[in-house]
C-alpha positions as CSV (number, residue, x, y, z in Angstrom):
1,M,56.9,-14.9,57.0
2,K,60.0,-14.6,55.4
3,Y,61.4,-11.0,54.4
4,A,64.7,-9.4,52.9
5,I,65.7,-5.9,54.0
6,L,67.3,-3.3,51.2
7,G,68.7,-0.6,53.0
8,F,70.0,-1.4,56.6
9,G,70.2,2.1,58.0
10,A,68.2,3.4,61.1
11,R,64.5,2.7,59.5
12,G,65.8,-0.7,58.1
13,S,67.8,-1.9,61.2
14,L,64.3,-0.9,63.1
15,Y,62.2,-3.0,61.1
16,A,64.5,-6.1,61.2
17,G,64.1,-6.0,65.2
18,L,60.5,-5.6,65.2
19,F,59.8,-8.3,62.9
20,Q,62.3,-10.5,64.9
21,E,60.2,-10.0,67.9
22,I,56.9,-11.4,66.2
23,G,58.7,-14.5,65.1
24,A,59.5,-13.6,61.2
25,E,62.6,-14.8,59.2
26,L,65.2,-12.2,57.9
27,T,66.3,-13.6,54.9
28,A,68.5,-11.7,53.3
29,V,70.0,-7.9,53.7
30,C,71.2,-5.5,50.7
31,E,73.6,-2.4,52.0
32,I,76.0,-0.2,50.7
33,R,77.8,0.3,53.7
34,P,80.3,-2.8,54.3
35,D,79.9,-2.1,58.3
36,R,76.0,-1.8,58.6
37,L,76.2,-5.2,56.2
38,G,78.4,-6.9,58.6
39,K,76.2,-5.9,61.4
40,A,73.4,-7.5,60.2
41,G,74.8,-10.6,59.3
42,R,76.1,-10.8,63.2
43,L,72.5,-10.0,64.5
44,Y,70.6,-12.2,62.4
45,E,73.4,-14.9,61.8
46,L,72.8,-14.5,57.8
47,P,75.6,-16.7,55.9
48,K,77.7,-14.6,53.6
49,D,75.8,-15.6,50.4
50,K,72.6,-13.9,51.6
51,L,74.3,-10.3,52.5
52,F,74.8,-8.2,49.2
53,L,76.5,-4.5,48.7
54,S,75.1,-4.6,45.3
55,D,71.3,-4.1,44.7
56,E,71.8,-5.7,40.8
57,V,73.3,-8.9,42.6
58,F,70.8,-8.9,45.2
59,V,67.8,-8.8,42.9
60,S,69.4,-11.3,40.5
61,K,69.1,-13.9,43.2
62,G,65.2,-13.7,43.0
63,K,62.6,-13.6,45.1
64,L,64.2,-14.8,48.8
65,G,61.3,-13.8,51.2
66,D,57.5,-12.8,51.0
67,L,58.2,-9.2,51.3
68,C,61.1,-6.9,50.6
69,V,61.7,-3.9,53.2
70,V,62.8,-1.3,51.2
71,A,64.4,1.3,53.2
72,T,67.0,3.3,51.0
73,Q,67.3,7.1,50.3
74,D,64.3,9.0,48.7
75,G,65.6,9.5,45.6
76,Q,66.5,5.7,45.5
77,H,63.0,4.4,46.1
78,K,61.7,4.2,42.6
79,G,64.7,2.2,41.1
80,H,65.0,0.0,44.4
81,A,60.5,-0.4,44.3
82,L,60.4,-1.4,41.0
83,M,63.6,-3.6,41.0
84,A,62.0,-5.6,43.9
85,L,58.5,-5.8,42.3
86,D,60.1,-7.4,39.1
87,A,62.2,-10.0,41.3
88,G,58.5,-10.8,43.0
89,Y,58.5,-9.4,46.5
90,D,56.1,-7.8,48.1
91,L,57.0,-4.4,49.3
92,L,57.2,-2.5,52.9
93,L,58.3,0.9,51.0
94,E,59.4,3.5,53.6
95,K,58.2,6.9,53.0
96,P,57.9,9.2,51.2
97,I,56.9,6.8,48.1
98,A,59.4,8.7,45.8
99,T,60.5,12.2,45.2
100,T,58.3,13.1,42.2
101,F,54.5,12.5,41.8
102,E,55.7,10.7,38.3
103,D,57.7,8.4,40.1
104,C,55.0,7.5,42.5
105,S,52.9,6.6,40.0
106,A,55.3,4.3,38.1
107,I,55.5,2.4,41.5
108,F,51.6,2.4,41.6
109,E,51.0,1.1,38.1
110,R,54.2,-1.4,38.2
111,A,52.3,-2.7,41.6
112,K,49.2,-3.2,39.7
113,A,50.6,-4.5,36.6
114,T,52.6,-7.4,38.8
115,G,49.9,-8.2,41.0
116,R,52.1,-7.0,44.1
117,R,51.2,-5.7,47.2
118,V,53.0,-2.3,48.4
119,F,52.6,-1.1,52.0
120,I,53.7,1.9,52.8
121,C,55.2,3.0,56.3
122,H,52.5,5.6,57.1
123,V,52.9,4.1,60.7
124,L,50.8,7.2,62.3
125,R,47.6,5.4,61.0
126,Y,48.3,2.5,63.6
127,A,49.3,4.8,66.6
128,P,46.8,4.7,69.5
129,F,46.8,8.7,69.3
130,F,45.3,8.7,66.0
131,T,43.4,5.6,65.7
132,L,41.4,6.7,69.0
133,I,40.5,10.1,67.2
134,K,39.4,7.8,64.3
135,Q,37.3,5.9,66.5
136,E,35.4,8.9,68.3
137,L,34.8,10.3,64.7
138,N,33.3,6.7,63.6
139,T,30.4,7.2,66.4
140,G,28.8,9.5,64.6
141,A,28.4,11.6,67.6
142,Y,30.4,14.5,66.3
143,G,28.9,15.1,63.3
144,K,30.8,16.0,60.1
145,I,34.3,17.0,60.2
146,A,34.2,21.0,59.2
147,T,38.2,21.3,59.5
148,V,41.1,19.9,60.9
149,N,44.3,21.7,62.1
150,L,47.4,19.8,62.4
151,T,51.2,20.6,63.7
152,E,54.1,18.5,63.4
153,N,56.8,20.4,65.6
154,I,60.1,18.9,64.4
155,A,62.1,20.0,66.7
156,Y,65.2,22.3,66.4
157,W,67.8,19.3,67.2
158,H,66.1,17.1,64.9
159,F,66.0,19.5,62.1
160,A,69.4,20.2,62.6
161,H,70.4,16.5,62.4
162,S,68.2,15.4,59.6
163,F,67.4,18.4,57.3
164,T,70.5,20.9,57.8
165,R,73.3,18.3,58.0
166,G,71.6,15.2,57.2
167,N,70.3,13.0,54.4
168,W,67.4,15.4,53.7
169,S,69.1,18.5,53.8
170,V,69.3,19.4,50.1
171,V,66.3,18.8,47.5
172,P,66.8,17.4,45.3
173,P,68.1,14.4,45.8
174,S,65.8,14.2,48.7
175,A,62.4,14.7,48.7
176,P,61.2,18.3,49.8
177,I,60.4,18.4,53.7
178,I,56.4,18.7,53.2
179,L,57.3,14.9,51.9
180,A,60.2,13.7,53.4
181,K,58.9,14.6,56.8
182,T,55.1,15.3,57.0
183,C,53.7,13.0,54.4
184,H,52.8,11.1,57.6
185,D,50.7,14.0,58.5
186,L,49.4,14.8,55.2
187,D,48.0,11.0,55.2
188,I,46.6,11.3,58.5
189,I,44.6,14.3,57.5
190,C,43.3,12.0,54.1
191,W,42.5,9.2,56.7
192,L,40.6,11.3,58.9
193,A,38.7,13.2,55.8
194,G,37.6,10.0,53.8
195,A,37.1,12.5,50.8
196,E,39.3,13.7,47.8
197,C,41.5,16.7,48.3
198,K,40.5,18.9,45.1
199,A,43.2,21.9,45.6
200,V,45.9,23.4,48.1
201,S,47.9,26.4,48.4
202,S,51.3,26.6,50.7
203,M,53.6,29.0,51.9
204,G,56.9,28.5,53.3
205,S,60.8,28.9,53.3
206,L,64.2,28.4,54.3
207,G,64.7,31.6,56.6
208,F,67.1,30.8,59.4
209,Y,69.7,27.9,58.8
210,T,71.2,29.9,56.1
211,R,75.3,31.5,56.6
212,E,73.5,34.9,57.1
213,S,72.2,33.6,60.2
214,A,75.4,32.1,61.4
215,P,77.1,33.9,64.9
216,L,79.8,36.4,64.5
217,G,82.8,34.3,64.5
218,S,81.6,31.2,63.7
219,A,83.6,28.7,62.3
220,D,82.5,25.9,59.2
221,R,83.0,23.3,61.8
222,C,81.8,22.9,65.5
223,L,85.2,21.3,67.0
224,D,86.8,24.7,65.6
225,C,84.6,27.2,66.7
226,S,85.1,29.6,69.0
227,V,81.9,31.0,69.9
228,K,80.1,27.1,70.3
229,M,79.8,27.5,74.0
230,D,76.3,29.6,73.6
231,C,75.3,27.8,70.7
232,P,72.4,25.4,70.7
233,Y,73.7,23.4,67.8
234,D,77.3,22.6,68.8
235,A,77.9,19.0,67.3
236,E,80.4,18.0,69.8
237,R,77.9,18.8,72.8
238,F,74.9,17.4,70.9
239,Y,76.6,14.2,70.0
240,I,79.3,13.8,72.3
241,T,79.0,15.4,75.7
242,D,75.4,15.1,76.1
243,G,74.7,12.0,74.1
244,F,77.5,9.4,74.0
245,D,79.1,10.6,77.5
246,K,75.5,10.1,79.1
247,G,75.0,6.7,77.6
248,R,73.1,7.4,74.5
249,T,74.7,5.4,71.7
250,G,71.0,4.7,69.4
251,W,69.3,7.3,66.8
252,P,70.9,10.1,66.3
253,I,74.3,9.0,67.6
254,D,74.5,5.9,65.4
255,T,74.0,7.9,62.4
256,L,77.4,9.1,62.7
257,C,79.1,5.8,63.1
258,E,78.3,2.3,63.5
259,E,78.7,1.1,67.3
260,P,80.0,4.3,68.6
261,T,82.9,5.0,70.4
262,R,83.8,8.3,71.7
263,E,86.8,8.5,69.1
264,K,85.2,7.2,66.1
265,L,82.4,9.9,66.8
266,S,85.2,12.5,67.2
267,E,86.6,11.6,63.7
268,A,83.4,11.9,62.6
269,L,82.8,15.3,63.4
270,K,86.0,15.9,62.2
271,T,85.5,14.8,58.4
272,G,81.7,14.1,58.3
273,P,78.9,15.9,57.6
274,Y,77.3,15.9,61.2
275,G,80.2,18.3,62.6
276,R,79.3,21.0,60.0
277,C,78.1,24.4,61.6
278,V,74.3,24.3,61.1
279,W,74.1,27.4,59.2
280,K,77.1,26.2,56.7
281,C,75.7,23.2,55.2
282,G,74.9,24.1,51.7
283,N,71.2,22.9,52.8
284,N,68.0,24.0,51.0
285,S,65.4,22.2,52.7
286,A,62.2,24.5,54.2
287,D,62.5,25.3,57.7
288,R,58.8,26.5,58.0
289,Q,56.0,25.6,55.9
290,V,52.1,26.0,56.2
291,V,49.5,23.8,53.9
292,N,45.9,25.0,53.5
293,M,43.7,22.0,51.6
294,G,39.9,21.9,50.5
295,F,38.4,18.6,50.3
296,A,35.1,17.3,48.7
297,G,32.2,17.8,50.6
298,G,33.4,21.3,52.1
299,M,36.0,19.9,54.5
300,T,39.3,22.3,54.9
301,A,42.4,21.4,56.7
302,H,45.5,23.4,57.6
303,L,49.2,21.8,58.0
304,T,52.3,23.6,59.6
305,A,55.2,22.0,59.6
306,T,58.3,24.0,61.7
307,A,61.6,23.1,63.0
308,F,61.4,25.8,65.9
309,S,60.1,23.7,69.0
310,K,62.1,22.3,71.6
311,D,60.6,18.7,71.5
312,C,59.0,16.7,68.6
313,Y,55.6,15.9,68.8
314,R,52.2,16.3,66.8
315,E,49.1,18.3,67.8
316,I,45.8,18.3,66.4
317,H,42.3,19.7,66.4
318,V,39.7,18.2,64.7
319,H,36.8,20.9,64.3
320,C,33.3,19.0,63.8
321,E,29.7,20.1,63.2
322,K,28.5,18.6,66.5
323,G,31.8,18.5,68.3
324,E,35.7,18.6,68.6
325,I,38.3,16.7,69.3
326,F,41.9,18.0,70.4
327,G,45.1,16.8,71.8
328,S,49.1,16.6,71.5
329,M,51.4,13.9,71.5
330,A,53.7,15.6,74.0
331,D,51.2,14.6,76.9
332,D,48.9,11.9,75.1
333,I,45.5,13.1,76.4
334,L,42.7,13.6,73.9
335,T,39.9,16.3,74.9
336,C,36.2,15.2,73.2
337,N,33.5,17.6,73.5
338,I,30.1,17.2,72.3
339,Y,28.4,20.6,71.8
340,G,25.7,21.0,74.5
341,G,26.4,17.4,75.6
342,V,29.2,15.4,77.3
343,S,32.9,16.2,77.4
344,K,35.5,13.7,78.2
345,K,39.1,13.1,78.2
346,I,41.0,10.1,76.9
347,D,44.4,9.3,78.3
348,V,46.0,7.5,75.2
349,R,48.9,5.4,77.3
350,Q,45.9,3.6,78.6
351,H,44.9,2.2,75.5
352,A,48.5,1.5,74.4
353,A,49.0,-2.5,75.3
354,N,52.4,-2.4,73.5
355,G,53.7,1.3,74.5
356,L,53.9,4.2,72.5
357,A,57.9,3.9,71.6
358,G,58.3,4.5,68.1
359,H,56.1,7.0,66.3
360,G,53.5,6.7,69.1
361,G,53.8,2.8,69.1
362,G,52.6,3.1,65.1
363,D,56.0,1.3,63.9
364,A,55.4,-2.2,66.1
365,L,51.6,-2.2,65.2
366,L,52.3,-1.9,61.6
367,V,54.7,-4.6,61.4
368,K,52.5,-6.9,63.4
369,D,49.3,-6.1,60.9
370,I,51.7,-6.9,57.9
371,A,53.0,-10.2,59.8
372,A,49.2,-11.3,60.4
373,I,48.4,-10.4,56.5
374,Y,50.9,-13.3,55.5
375,G,50.0,-15.7,58.6
376,G,46.5,-15.7,57.6
377,G,45.4,-13.9,60.5
378,R,43.2,-10.5,60.4
379,G,45.6,-7.9,59.5
380,A,44.4,-5.0,57.1
381,S,46.1,-2.9,54.8
382,L,45.8,0.5,56.1
383,T,48.5,1.5,54.2
384,S,48.6,0.1,51.0
385,I,50.0,2.5,48.2
386,E,46.3,2.7,47.2
387,N,45.8,4.5,50.6
388,S,49.0,6.6,50.5
389,M,49.2,8.5,47.0
390,Q,46.6,11.0,47.8
391,S,48.8,12.1,50.7
392,H,51.6,12.2,48.0
393,A,49.4,14.0,45.4
394,I,48.8,16.9,48.1
395,G,52.5,17.2,49.1
396,F,53.6,17.8,45.6
397,A,50.8,20.1,45.0
398,A,51.7,21.9,48.0
399,E,55.7,22.2,47.0
400,A,54.5,23.7,43.8
401,S,52.3,26.2,45.4
402,R,55.0,27.2,47.9
403,K,57.3,27.7,44.8
404,T,55.0,30.3,43.8
405,G,54.4,32.2,46.9
406,G,51.1,30.4,47.6
407,M,49.3,30.1,44.5
408,L,46.2,27.8,44.4
409,M,46.9,24.4,42.7
410,P,44.8,21.5,41.9
411,V,45.9,18.0,43.5
412,P,46.8,15.8,40.5
413,V,44.6,12.9,39.9
414,F,45.6,9.1,40.1
415,K,43.7,6.1,39.1
């Protein structure tokens, strides 16, 4: 399998590493930042004529592989996806598909018109935690699903990094958080439901990460702040003292600069977005949101997205008519009960031959599955754009509902 990458940031470079592990060949990289482009060239021994700073020049070279990984920013997805499809590539498209339902539909229609395959990075469909739940439900022993409750605990520090200081802090150009972060969760609910979502309601807001919540005497930047000693969001402590100084150089540290050093990180905190006071970033991404969903056949579902947790993890409770399954990715234990019958616990770690790093092991398994498709193996298309559109339709309807204070909204239909 041969592939190219459009966008060599955190996700693009991660996919490159995973594809390299299974023997796929990286043929070209397009990246707007020269330091990241140079890093890609060194790591994968790419000649200069296969390294592109311009997306237009990149696609003008035609198809340089079977697949193009599109891992640019949310607001760029539509343009880059259409360009790559027209150049002849199949796509591995980072979520969300795009920032509006109309733009998602445009990519969906272009894929059909060109006959190209588009895989969406809904990696949780491959995570053993969720595949084990799906397998249990498929036995039929639990009966029909009555309702699903799913919570994504984003973690206070992750929210601060990505959704107040970072690339997903302002909507638009970013997608709203219910898609930028939790389209994974909406997709899992759709996958388990196996039915059409008819209507949603949603409430949420940005309630804490605002200038009004800033501590008295706080500065605009952490390095200048006189009250940072008691602040859990002190950027210097997070990125340098408790980060780089303790040997951490990967995500999220390397978001500030390539090949981090203490000096480069200090400069980034002085001048860049990640050194700003978390309450004074001009952000507008909601820090809490709930979504209620009604599906054909009577199933209901509820999603909670919250910034307010210590760690990043998901927890789920699937209530069925004959049994229940619940668990948390914090400990990777699933509890399975048949009413009036047997109960058991499943240790997900014992079913994860490749480990649980990277979205509970989903990142690596998605890549292996896609490579198997091109290698003539038995890879499946679990995350095709056809399978992924409903979660986005729900997300956009939920955001419209949130802006009205919770009005019931129909879910857009795509064909």
